[in-house]
C-alpha positions as CSV (number, residue, x, y, z in Angstrom):
1,M,37.1,-57.6,-55.3
2,S,34.1,-56.3,-57.5
3,D,35.9,-52.9,-58.0
4,V,39.2,-54.6,-59.0
5,E,37.5,-56.9,-61.6
6,K,36.1,-53.9,-63.5
7,N,39.6,-53.4,-65.0
8,P,41.6,-56.5,-65.6
9,F,44.6,-55.0,-67.3
10,P,45.6,-51.7,-65.4
11,K,48.8,-49.8,-66.3
12,L,51.5,-49.5,-64.0
13,V,52.1,-46.0,-62.8
14,S,55.1,-46.4,-60.5
15,W,56.7,-48.8,-57.9
16,E,58.8,-48.0,-54.7
17,V,61.6,-50.3,-53.4
18,W,63.0,-50.5,-49.8
19,N,66.1,-52.6,-48.4
20,F,66.6,-54.3,-51.7
21,M,70.0,-55.5,-52.7
22,S,71.9,-52.1,-53.0
23,I,68.8,-50.1,-52.8
24,E,67.9,-48.6,-49.2
25,H,64.9,-46.7,-51.0
26,A,64.0,-45.8,-54.4
27,L,60.9,-44.8,-56.5
28,C,60.3,-45.0,-60.1
29,E,57.5,-43.1,-61.9
30,F,56.4,-43.2,-65.5
31,D,56.3,-39.9,-67.1
32,E,53.5,-38.6,-69.4
33,R,55.3,-40.6,-72.5
34,N,55.0,-43.7,-70.3
35,I,58.8,-43.9,-70.2
36,I,61.2,-44.8,-67.5
37,N,64.8,-44.0,-68.1
38,L,67.1,-45.9,-65.8
39,K,70.8,-45.0,-66.1
40,G,73.7,-44.9,-63.8
41,Y,77.0,-46.5,-63.2
42,N,77.6,-50.4,-62.6
43,D,76.2,-51.7,-59.6
44,S,74.1,-48.5,-59.0
45,G,70.8,-50.4,-58.7
46,K,69.3,-50.3,-62.2
47,S,68.9,-54.1,-62.4
48,A,67.9,-54.3,-58.8
49,M,65.0,-52.0,-59.3
50,L,63.8,-54.3,-62.2
51,S,64.6,-57.5,-60.3
52,A,62.3,-56.0,-57.3
53,L,59.4,-55.5,-59.8
54,K,59.7,-59.0,-61.1
55,V,59.7,-60.4,-57.3
56,L,56.5,-58.4,-56.8
57,L,54.7,-59.3,-59.9
58,T,55.8,-62.9,-60.5
59,N,57.5,-64.0,-57.1
60,S,60.8,-64.8,-59.2
61,N,63.7,-66.6,-57.4
62,P,61.5,-67.8,-54.4
63,N,64.6,-69.7,-52.8
64,K,67.1,-66.7,-53.3
65,Q,64.6,-64.0,-51.9
66,T,66.1,-63.7,-48.6
67,D,69.4,-62.9,-50.1
68,F,68.1,-59.8,-51.7
69,I,67.5,-58.4,-48.2
70,Q,70.3,-55.6,-47.4
71,D,72.7,-56.4,-44.6
72,D,71.5,-55.5,-41.0
73,K,67.9,-55.2,-42.3
74,E,65.0,-57.6,-41.3
75,Y,63.0,-57.4,-44.6
76,F,62.7,-56.0,-48.0
77,R,59.6,-54.3,-49.3
78,V,58.2,-53.7,-52.9
79,L,55.0,-51.6,-53.5
80,A,53.5,-50.9,-56.9
81,T,50.7,-48.4,-57.9
82,F,48.4,-48.9,-60.8
83,E,46.3,-46.3,-62.7
84,D,43.0,-47.5,-61.1
85,K,44.3,-46.5,-57.8
86,V,45.1,-50.3,-56.8
87,Q,48.3,-51.1,-54.9
88,I,50.0,-54.3,-54.4
89,L,52.6,-54.8,-51.7
90,R,55.2,-57.5,-51.2
91,D,57.3,-58.0,-48.0
92,K,60.0,-60.8,-47.6
93,Y,61.5,-61.3,-44.0
94,I,64.9,-62.6,-43.1
95,N,63.3,-65.7,-41.5
96,G,61.6,-66.6,-44.7
97,Q,58.1,-65.5,-44.1
98,S,56.5,-63.2,-46.8
99,L,53.3,-60.9,-47.3
100,Y,51.3,-60.0,-50.1
101,E,48.7,-57.4,-49.7
102,M,46.3,-55.5,-52.3
103,Y,44.9,-52.1,-51.6
104,K,42.0,-50.2,-53.4
105,N,42.0,-46.4,-52.7
106,G,44.2,-46.9,-49.6
107,E,41.7,-49.6,-48.2
108,L,43.1,-53.1,-47.6
109,I,41.0,-55.7,-49.8
110,Y,43.3,-58.7,-49.8
111,S,46.1,-59.9,-47.4
112,T,48.0,-63.3,-47.0
113,K,48.4,-62.5,-43.3
114,S,46.1,-64.7,-41.1
115,G,45.2,-62.5,-38.2
116,N,48.7,-60.9,-37.1
117,S,50.5,-64.0,-38.2
118,L,52.7,-64.0,-41.3
119,S,52.9,-67.3,-43.5
120,R,55.3,-68.6,-46.3
121,V,54.3,-67.6,-49.7
122,S,55.3,-70.0,-52.6
123,E,53.5,-68.2,-55.6
124,V,51.7,-65.3,-56.6
125,P,48.0,-65.3,-54.6
126,Q,45.5,-66.2,-57.1
127,P,43.5,-62.9,-56.7
128,I,46.6,-60.9,-57.3
129,A,47.2,-63.1,-60.5
130,D,43.9,-62.6,-61.6
131,Y,44.1,-58.8,-61.3
132,L,47.4,-58.8,-63.3
133,G,46.1,-61.2,-65.9
134,L,48.9,-63.5,-65.5
135,I,48.9,-66.9,-67.4
136,S,50.8,-69.6,-65.7
137,Y,52.6,-72.6,-67.2
138,E,54.9,-74.9,-65.5
139,K,55.9,-72.8,-62.6
140,T,56.3,-69.7,-65.1
141,F,54.1,-67.0,-66.7
142,L,53.8,-66.9,-70.4
143,N,52.8,-63.1,-70.4
144,A,55.5,-61.9,-67.8
145,R,58.8,-63.1,-69.0
146,S,62.4,-62.0,-68.7
147,C,65.2,-61.9,-71.1
148,F,66.8,-65.0,-69.6
149,E,63.8,-67.1,-70.4
150,K,63.3,-68.9,-73.7
151,Q,61.5,-67.1,-76.5
152,I,58.1,-68.6,-77.1
153,G,57.9,-69.8,-80.6
154,V,61.6,-69.3,-81.3
155,Q,63.8,-71.2,-78.7
156,T,61.1,-73.5,-77.7
157,T,60.1,-77.2,-79.4
158,G,57.0,-77.9,-81.2
159,S,55.4,-79.6,-78.3
160,E,56.2,-76.9,-75.8
161,N,54.7,-74.4,-78.4
162,Y,51.7,-76.3,-78.7
163,K,51.0,-76.7,-74.8
164,M,51.9,-73.0,-74.3
165,F,49.6,-71.7,-76.9
166,N,47.0,-74.2,-75.7
167,T,47.2,-72.9,-72.4
168,V,47.0,-69.1,-73.4
169,L,43.9,-70.1,-75.7
170,K,42.5,-71.8,-72.9
171,S,42.9,-68.8,-70.5
172,E,41.4,-66.7,-73.2
173,E,38.4,-69.0,-73.4
174,I,38.1,-69.1,-69.8
175,S,38.1,-65.2,-69.6
176,T,35.6,-64.8,-72.2
177,A,33.3,-67.6,-70.6
178,S,33.6,-65.9,-67.1
179,T,32.7,-62.5,-68.9
180,L,29.6,-64.1,-70.4
181,L,28.8,-65.8,-67.3
182,N,28.9,-62.6,-65.4
183,N,26.8,-60.8,-67.9
184,D,24.3,-63.8,-67.8
185,K,24.3,-63.6,-64.0
186,N,23.7,-60.0,-64.0
187,K,20.8,-60.3,-66.4
188,L,19.3,-62.9,-64.5
189,A,19.6,-61.0,-61.2
190,S,17.8,-58.2,-63.0
191,D,15.1,-60.4,-64.2
192,I,14.5,-61.9,-60.6
193,N,14.2,-58.5,-59.3
194,A,11.7,-57.4,-61.7
195,I,9.8,-60.6,-61.2
196,D,9.9,-60.3,-57.3
197,A,8.6,-56.6,-57.8
198,E,5.8,-57.9,-59.9
199,I,4.9,-60.5,-57.4
200,N,5.1,-57.9,-54.5
201,A,2.5,-55.6,-56.5
202,N,0.4,-58.8,-57.1
203,K,0.4,-59.4,-53.5
204,T,-0.6,-55.8,-52.7
205,L,-3.6,-56.1,-55.1
206,I,-4.6,-59.5,-53.5
207,G,-4.5,-57.9,-50.3
208,Q,-6.7,-55.0,-51.5
209,G,-9.0,-57.3,-53.3
210,Q,-10.3,-58.7,-49.7
211,F,-12.6,-55.8,-49.6
212,L,-14.0,-56.3,-53.1
213,S,-17.9,-57.6,-53.0
214,A,-19.4,-59.6,-55.9
215,E,-21.7,-56.6,-56.9
216,L,-18.6,-54.2,-57.1
217,I,-16.7,-57.0,-59.3
218,D,-20.3,-57.3,-61.7
219,Y,-20.1,-53.4,-61.9
220,L,-16.4,-53.4,-62.9
221,K,-16.8,-56.1,-65.4
222,E,-19.9,-54.1,-66.9
223,H,-17.9,-50.8,-67.0
224,D,-14.9,-52.6,-68.3
225,G,-17.1,-53.8,-71.3
226,L,-18.1,-50.2,-71.7
227,I,-14.6,-49.1,-71.9
228,D,-13.8,-51.7,-74.5
229,D,-16.6,-50.7,-76.6
230,C,-15.5,-47.1,-76.4
231,E,-11.9,-47.9,-77.3
232,S,-13.4,-49.8,-80.2
233,R,-15.5,-46.9,-81.4
234,E,-12.5,-44.4,-80.9
235,N,-10.4,-46.7,-83.2
236,V,-13.3,-46.4,-85.8
237,F,-13.2,-42.7,-85.5
238,N,-9.7,-42.7,-85.7
239,Q,-9.8,-44.5,-89.2
240,I,-12.6,-42.3,-90.3
241,N,-10.6,-39.4,-89.5
242,S,-7.6,-40.9,-91.2
243,F,-9.8,-41.4,-94.5
244,S,-11.3,-37.8,-94.4
245,T,-7.7,-36.5,-94.2
246,S,-6.8,-38.7,-97.2
247,I,-9.8,-37.4,-99.1
248,D,-8.9,-33.8,-98.4
249,N,-5.5,-34.4,-99.8
250,V,-6.9,-36.0,-103.2
251,V,-6.5,-33.6,-106.1
252,I,-9.7,-33.8,-108.4
253,T,-8.9,-33.2,-111.8
254,P,-11.4,-31.1,-113.8
255,E,-13.8,-32.5,-116.6
256,L,-12.4,-31.8,-119.9
257,S,-14.4,-31.8,-123.2
258,V,-13.6,-34.2,-126.0
259,I,-11.4,-32.7,-128.6
260,D,-11.8,-33.6,-132.3
261,T,-8.8,-35.2,-133.7
262,D,-9.0,-32.7,-136.8
263,D,-9.0,-29.9,-134.5
264,L,-6.0,-30.9,-132.6
265,Q,-3.9,-31.2,-135.8
266,Q,-5.0,-27.9,-136.8
267,L,-3.7,-26.8,-133.5
268,Y,-0.6,-28.4,-133.9
269,A,-0.2,-26.7,-137.4
270,I,-0.8,-23.4,-135.9
271,N,1.6,-23.8,-133.3
272,A,4.3,-24.7,-135.9
273,L,3.6,-21.7,-137.8
274,K,3.7,-19.6,-134.7
275,E,7.1,-21.0,-133.8
276,S,8.5,-20.5,-137.4
277,L,7.1,-16.5,-137.2
278,R,9.2,-16.1,-134.1
279,G,12.5,-16.6,-136.1
280,I,11.6,-13.7,-138.6
281,V,13.6,-10.6,-137.8
282,I,11.5,-7.3,-138.7
283,T,13.6,-4.5,-140.1
284,P,12.3,-1.0,-139.3
285,E,11.1,1.1,-142.1
286,V,14.1,3.7,-143.2
287,S,13.6,6.6,-145.7
288,V,15.3,6.6,-148.9
289,V,18.6,8.5,-149.0
290,D,19.9,10.1,-152.2
291,A,23.3,8.6,-153.2
292,G,24.5,12.0,-153.8
293,Q,23.6,13.3,-150.6
294,L,25.2,10.3,-148.8
295,S,28.3,10.8,-150.8
296,A,28.6,14.4,-149.7
297,I,28.0,13.5,-146.1
298,Q,30.8,11.0,-146.2
299,T,33.1,13.9,-147.9
300,I,32.3,16.2,-145.1
301,K,33.0,13.5,-142.5
302,S,36.5,12.6,-143.8
303,L,37.4,16.4,-144.1
304,L,36.4,16.6,-140.3
305,D,38.4,13.7,-139.4
306,S,41.5,14.9,-141.3
307,C,41.5,18.4,-139.6
308,D,42.7,18.7,-135.8
309,L,40.3,21.5,-134.6
310,N,40.7,22.6,-131.1
311,I,37.7,25.3,-130.9
312,A,37.9,27.4,-127.4
313,P,35.7,30.2,-126.5
314,E,36.7,33.7,-127.1
315,V,37.9,35.5,-124.0
316,S,38.6,39.4,-123.8
317,I,42.0,40.2,-122.4
318,V,41.9,41.8,-118.8
319,D,44.3,44.3,-117.9
320,E,46.3,44.0,-114.8
321,E,45.4,47.3,-113.4
322,Q,42.0,46.7,-113.5
323,L,42.3,43.3,-111.6
324,K,44.0,45.2,-108.9
325,I,41.2,47.6,-108.8
326,L,38.8,44.8,-108.6
327,S,40.6,43.1,-105.8
328,A,40.5,46.5,-103.8
329,I,36.8,46.9,-104.4
330,Q,36.2,43.2,-103.0
331,N,38.4,44.1,-100.1
332,I,36.3,47.2,-99.4
333,V,33.0,45.3,-99.9
334,S,34.2,42.9,-97.2
335,S,35.0,45.7,-94.9
336,L,31.6,47.2,-95.2
337,F,30.1,43.9,-94.4
338,E,32.2,43.7,-91.2
339,C,31.3,47.3,-90.6
340,D,27.4,46.4,-90.9
341,A,27.8,43.6,-88.5
342,I,29.5,45.8,-85.8
343,I,26.7,48.4,-86.3
344,N,24.1,45.7,-85.9
345,E,25.8,44.6,-82.7
346,D,25.8,48.3,-81.4
347,D,22.1,48.7,-82.3
348,A,21.3,45.7,-80.5
349,R,23.3,46.9,-77.4
350,L,21.7,50.3,-77.5
351,S,18.3,48.8,-77.6
352,E,19.1,47.0,-74.6
353,L,20.3,49.9,-72.8
354,N,17.4,52.0,-73.8
355,S,15.2,49.3,-72.1
356,Q,17.3,49.4,-68.8
357,L,17.0,53.2,-68.9
358,E,13.1,53.0,-69.1
359,A,13.0,50.6,-66.4
360,L,15.0,52.9,-64.2
361,E,12.9,56.0,-65.0
362,K,9.8,53.9,-64.0
363,E,11.4,52.9,-60.8
364,A,12.4,56.6,-60.1
365,A,8.8,57.7,-60.7
366,T,7.5,55.2,-58.3
367,L,10.1,56.3,-55.6
368,G,8.8,60.1,-56.3
369,A,12.1,61.3,-57.9
370,K,11.6,63.9,-60.8
371,M,14.2,63.3,-63.5
372,I,14.8,65.5,-66.4
373,K,16.7,64.6,-69.6
374,C,19.2,67.4,-70.6
375,P,18.6,68.4,-74.0
376,H,22.3,69.0,-74.7
377,C,23.8,65.8,-73.4
378,G,20.7,63.4,-73.0
379,N,21.5,62.5,-69.3
380,L,19.0,62.4,-66.6
381,F,19.2,64.7,-63.4
382,D,17.0,65.7,-60.4
383,P,16.4,69.6,-60.8
384,E,15.8,69.9,-57.1
385,T,19.4,68.5,-56.4
386,A,22.7,70.4,-57.3
387,G,22.9,71.9,-60.6
388,H,23.5,69.8,-63.6
389,Q,26.8,70.2,-65.4
390,H,27.7,69.6,-69.0
């Protein structure tokens, strides 16, 4: 039951019913909003599904449960599934025998069956009640009630309220005490395991110590003292290093000569005069302008401001025929540039052909042919062959 005890208040995911009242088989599942909407005609099985769940969780109506079995059936079954993969199964047989079982991840962890024999169940078994967190009071459950039971604190008397609330508080105290006890038990087990490990380690050391001699022990004691002395010196060195670092961080103030109070007052006076001089605005020196000249300049400026002058450079008039002639000359110049480009291309081609002709003349000379250039047309011909025609 250790896995079940980790989550004492799991959420119901679904419940499934077989052979119960008008229901041969039905399944109810909560949606992502944790809501189940049961709707249908009268006697369609809405209340039967809720009654089956109540029988499973609280063993309600124990003396009438055989009446819930469908006709011609031997038993009814209710199976509830919770979010922690725990399932609780409840069977009731026509002969009055019952069965409660609990599963975790499909593995049976509790059953009221003794071997292969069923028994009569008069109440919810304690392991299942503990899993569900049921608080029982006078053959009922305070935290699993129906609309037909009294409302606690409203339809109950003062003494009933006192007893019921006292039962609830005691259950909370017992649950809290059980949690604390389990925590203490786990801590105690951890401490015991640590002590056992230390004892085993000491036993190992004692077992190894049987090979130690008195001389070796004295030697170890001596070296242990040397180690303590070294550690002490290391601590002193660390302190010295700390002091050295602190000294390096000390800022040494330079020594200042003593200033006479009279000199200091004179310095204050000089500083005050300096601050007053900063507020003086120095006007640049300007030459003297004669009043008559200034008046004449003012008059000239007034006349210029009153005149709307728009002075443009003088441009000579160009005749339209001259413009046409200039345009024709420009076209001729452009044509000349194009002809010059064509002539340059032809010169380059002629140079290339002359190079090829020289190469052919050299090749002909190598082969022994005598080629003569015609003075009239410039073509090459062999005088020993047929006559050359122009």
